[in-house]
C-alpha positions in Angstrom: 2.2 -36.3 -2.1 5.4 -37.5 -3.8 7.0 -35.7 -6.6 6.6 -38.7 -9.0 2.9 -38.9 -8.3 2.3 -35.2 -8.8 4.2 -35.3 -12.1 2.3 -38.3 -13.4 -1.0 -36.7 -12.4 -0.2 -33.4 -14.0 0.9 -35.1 -17.2 -2.1 -37.4 -17.2 -4.9 -35.1 -16.1 -3.8 -31.7 -17.4 -1.7 -32.2 -20.6 1.1 -34.5 -21.7 4.5 -33.0 -21.1 3.5 -30.8 -18.1 4.7 -33.4 -15.7 8.2 -33.2 -17.2 8.1 -29.4 -16.9 7.1 -29.8 -13.3 10.2 -31.9 -12.8 12.3 -29.3 -14.7 13.0 -31.6 -17.6 12.3 -28.9 -20.1 13.4 -30.5 -23.4 11.4 -33.7 -22.9 8.4 -31.8 -21.6 8.4 -29.4 -24.6 8.8 -32.2 -27.1 5.8 -34.1 -25.6 3.8 -30.9 -25.3 4.4 -30.0 -28.9 3.6 -33.5 -30.2 0.4 -33.6 -28.2 -0.6 -30.0 -29.3 0.1 -30.9 -33.0 -2.2 -34.0 -32.7 -5.0 -32.0 -31.1 -4.5 -29.3 -33.7 -4.8 -31.9 -36.5 -7.9 -33.4 -35.1 -9.6 -30.1 -34.5 -8.7 -28.7 -37.9 -10.2 -31.8 -39.6 -13.3 -31.7 -37.5 -13.9 -28.0 -37.8 -13.2 -28.1 -41.6 -15.8 -30.8 -42.0 -18.4 -28.9 -40.0 -17.7 -25.7 -42.1 -18.1 -27.7 -45.3 -21.5 -28.9 -44.2 -22.5 -25.5 -43.1 -21.5 -24.0 -46.4 -23.5 -26.6 -48.3 -26.6 -25.7 -46.2 -25.9 -22.0 -46.7 -25.6 -22.4 -50.5 -28.9 -24.4 -50.7 -27.3 -27.6 -52.1 -28.5 -29.4 -49.0 -32.0 -29.3 -47.8 -32.5 -28.1 -44.2 -34.1 -31.2 -42.7 -32.6 -33.3 -40.0 -32.5 -36.5 -42.0 -30.4 -35.2 -44.9 -28.1 -33.3 -42.6 -27.7 -36.4 -40.4 -26.8 -38.5 -43.4 -24.3 -36.0 -44.6 -22.7 -35.7 -41.2 -22.4 -39.5 -40.9 -20.8 -39.7 -44.3 -18.4 -36.9 -43.7 -17.5 -38.0 -40.3 -16.5 -41.4 -41.6 -14.2 -39.6 -44.1 -12.8 -37.3 -41.4 -12.2 -40.3 -39.1 -9.8 -41.8 -41.6 -7.7 -38.7 -41.6 -7.7 -38.3 -37.8 -6.6 -41.9 -36.9 -2.9 -41.1 -36.9 -3.2 -37.9 -34.8 -5.4 -39.7 -32.3 -2.8 -42.5 -31.8 0.0 -39.9 -31.6 -1.9 -38.1 -28.9 -2.7 -41.3 -27.0 1.0 -42.3 -27.2 2.2 -38.9 -26.0 -0.2 -39.1 -23.1 0.9 -42.6 -22.1 4.6 -41.8 -22.5 4.1 -38.5 -20.6 2.5 -40.2 -17.6 4.9 -43.2 -17.4 8.1 -41.2 -18.1 7.2 -38.4 -15.7 6.5 -40.9 -13.0 9.8 -42.7 -13.7 11.8 -39.4 -13.7 10.1 -38.3 -10.5 11.0 -41.6 -8.8 14.6 -41.1 -9.9 14.7 -37.6 -8.5 13.2 -38.9 -5.2 15.9 -41.6 -5.0 18.6 -39.0 -5.6 17.1 -36.8 -2.9 17.0 -39.7 -0.5 20.6 -40.7 -1.2 21.7 -37.1 -0.7 19.9 -36.9 2.6 21.4 -40.2 3.8 24.9 -39.1 2.7 24.6 -36.0 4.8 23.7 -37.9 8.0 
């Protein structure tokens, strides 16, 4: 399998930025990795915070313990949480797409350089 394909697959299937690290493009890879990690952290923090708030309300007794009222509160809070996670979701998606495309592009460039070096030797 070609270097470009491996890098794109690693970046797309494992985590954004890892394809760059595979190609030894450390700065770009770390930037993409940090941006993607920040966005996942922001989404997880919001989601877990919402779940903990609901659990606290149930624990304090301010919310009855029946499926209907819990379901309504979860639906209401998830709409609020969705608004605060829109930007991090788009940031993650953009870092994922950029990671795949750019790691493939960099891999192809390295393959061409390797081919040119091989042809120059012969």
